[in-house]
N, C-alpha and C positions, 0 to 999 in steps of 0.2 A: 263180079263186082265186089270190091272190098274197100275198107278204109284202114289207114295205118297211122299209128302214133306211138312214140316211145318204145320202139322195138316190138310192138305187137300189132296184129292185124285182125280185123273182124270180117269174116266171110259173109257177104250180104246176099248170097244166093239162097239163104234161108232167112226166115223171119226171126227177129230178135226182140226181146222185151226190155224196155228201158224203165227201170223203177224210179218213181218220183220220191225224192227225199227233201222235203221242205223244212229247212231249219229257220223257219219264220214263226213269230208268235201269232200271225193273223192270216195264214193261208186259208182259202175258202173251205177246204174239206178236212184238213188235218192239222190246222194251225196249233202250234204250241206242243204237239206231241213229241217232236223230235228236236227241240231247240236246246238240248244239252248234248255235249259230245258223247256221253255214255249212251243216251237214248238213240242218238243218230247212228252210232257205231253198232249197237244191237240190231237196229232195223236194217242197216247195210248188210250185216252178217246173215240175217234172215233171207234177204234178197239173194245174196250170193249162194247160200245153201239151196235155195229153191231153183236156181238156174237163170237168174236175171243176167243179161249180158252187159248192161250199162246202168250205172247209178247216176241219176241226174240231180245235182245238188243246187238248190236255189235259196237265196237269202233275201229276196224281195218278192212279195206277192204281186202278181200281175192281174189279179181279179179286178173286174170293173169297180171303180171307185177306190181302189187301194191307195193308201198314202205313199208318197215317195219315201225312199229309204236313203239315208246319207251313205256316202262312200265308206266312212269308217265303220258304221254299223254293219253294213253288208260284209265288209272284209272280216270283221270280228265274228260274224256268224258262220261264214263258209270256209275260211282258210284252215282253222283248226280241225274242222271235220274232214276236209280233204286230206290233210296231213295224217290224221288218225287212221283213216281208211287205207291210205297209200302205204303206211308203215307196215300194215298187216296183210294186205291183199293186193293182187295183181289185176283185179277187175277193172273194166273201163270206167273211168270217172268223167262225167260231163259237168261243166259249170254252166248253170242257167243264169245268165246275166247279160246286161246291155252295157255295163260300164267297162271302159278300156282297162282301167287300173285293176279292177277285179279279175278280168280275163288274164292280165299279165301275171298277177300274183297267184292266181289259181293254177295256171299252167306250170309256174315255177314250183308250186307245192305238190304237183303230181297229176293235175287234171289232164285228160287225154282228148277232150272234145269241148268246143265252145257252142253252146246252145243259146242263141240270141233272138228273142221275140221281136227285136227291132232291126234284125238283119244287118248289123254292123253300121247303123246310121248315126250312132252317137259319136261325139268328138273323139278322134283317136282310135276308134274301135277297128276300123279297117287296117290301119297300120300295125296295131298290136297283134291282130289276128294273123297278119302276113308274117310277122316276126316269129310268132309262136309255132307256126308250122304244123298245127294239129288240125284235124277235121273240124268243119264248122257247119252248124245247122242254121239255115236261113229261113225265117218264117214270115209269112204274109200277115200284116195287121193293117187294118184301116183305122187311122186315128191313133190315139194314145190310150193306154189302159184305163186311165181315169174316166175318159169320155167315150170310149170306142163303141159302147153299146147304146148310146143315146139315140142315134138314128142312122144305122148303117144303110147305105144305098149303093147299088151298082146298076149300070146299064147292061153290062154283060159280065156276070160274076166270074165264070171260069176264065174268060179271056183276060179280065183285069187282074186276077190273081196270077195268072201265067205271065202276063206282061211284067208285073212287079218282080216276080221271081227271076225272070230273064234279065231285068235291069240290075238286080243285085248280083247275079252270077257274073255279069259283065264287069261290075264295079270291083268284085273280088279278083277277077282275072287281071284287071288293069293294075292292081297293086302287087301282083305276083303270087296270088293264092292259086294253087293248082285246082283245076276244075274237078279232078277226081277226088279231091278232099272235101267236096261240098255235099251237103244233105239238104233236101227241101221239105219244108213243112207248110202246108196250105193255110194253117192257122185257124183251126176250128175254134169258134167262140171269140175270136179277136176281130171285132168289128163286123160281125155277121149276125143276121137274124136267124131264127129257128129254121126257116125255109132255106136260107143260104147254106146253113150247115149241112142239111140233109141233101141239098142239091150237090154240094161238094163231095159228100160221101158216096152218093149214087154215081158220080162221075170221077171217082178218085183215080182211076187208071189213066185219065187224061194227063196227069202230072208225070207219067213215065215218058212223055215226049222229050224230056230233057236228057234222058239217059243217065239220070242220077238217082241215088237212093231217096225214097220218100219216107218221111216220118209222119205218123198220124197220132195226134193226142186229143182224145175226146173224153177221157176218164173223168167221170163225175161232173162234167160241165153242164152249163145251163141248157144246152140242147137236149140233155137227158132229163134233168130234174124239172124243167119247165114243161116239157112234153108229158111227163108222168105225174106232175104235181107231187113230187117227193123231195126229201132233203138230199143233198149230194151223197151223204153216206148210205142212203137207201138205194142208190143207183148202181150197185155192184153188177147185177145181172145185165142191166142196160149197157154199162160200160164194157162188159165182156162181149156183148152182142156187137157193139161198134168195133171193138178190136177184131172180132172174127170177120166181120164184113171187110174191114180194111185189109186184113191179112189175105183174104180171098181175092181182093182186088190188087194184090201185089205190093202193098206197103212193106218195106223191109224192116222198119223199126216202129214198134208200138209203145207209146209212152203212157204208163198207167200207175195208179195207186194200188190196185188190187192185183198184185203181180202173180200170186199163186194160181188164182182162178184163170188169169189171162194166159199163163204158161201152159195150163191144161188145154185151153182153147186153141192156142197156137200149135200144139202138138197134133191136135185133131185136124187142123187146117193143113199142116205140112203133110200129114199122112194122106189126106185127100188129094192135094196138089201133086204129090209124088206118084199118084196112081192114075193120073189122067191119060 
């Protein structure tokens, strides 16, 4: 199993760490730390040196209650950072966006992967993604970021998330996006209660039914800080615990803030799985 883009491929028979690089002033856990090109580039270089496989660049916070960001603001945040990293490094770059025009310009600037919390449901996104020809991560979300945590409800959580992902896979295939370029993210924290999140984590291997790579992103999310009654920044150990569980359950990509600690955990998981 692998994904390919821009003359490079990523072997997904092993676990990879995706480092989060939020170039937003209001991200829930690290807002404002990396919203200059210099700071973002420094952080990217730390990730690359540590062994991160993918850098996920986002210019719009999707935390519950986050305000919408204009197209122009988002482009001004992410495009210069993508260009700066691409000029100096061959690392995989992911653009975390739902806007078709941001996807288009990001791929032109050197992004290798589109990571969309809305699963290409915004106007024009499917068509732009098909033209771009890069891998796409499709994520499940109930509702919209601003209101998704107000009252999430499911009659059958695992089935409904799976049905949604299948529907989006089909939508992608219908516009000519190759199935082997798709990655699935069940969407921890996106329209899910505390119990929903842990139910998904406990049954994460169910999402391998599609035969596609699974991305798990739980780093510093409310499923951790609400459970522990801590701030997001105090949830490093909990985040690494979730990453470890996800990797043991076969997730191929783990999206995290605390990349050094997670890379250590992933090495331990890989050593364990390779000796079964």
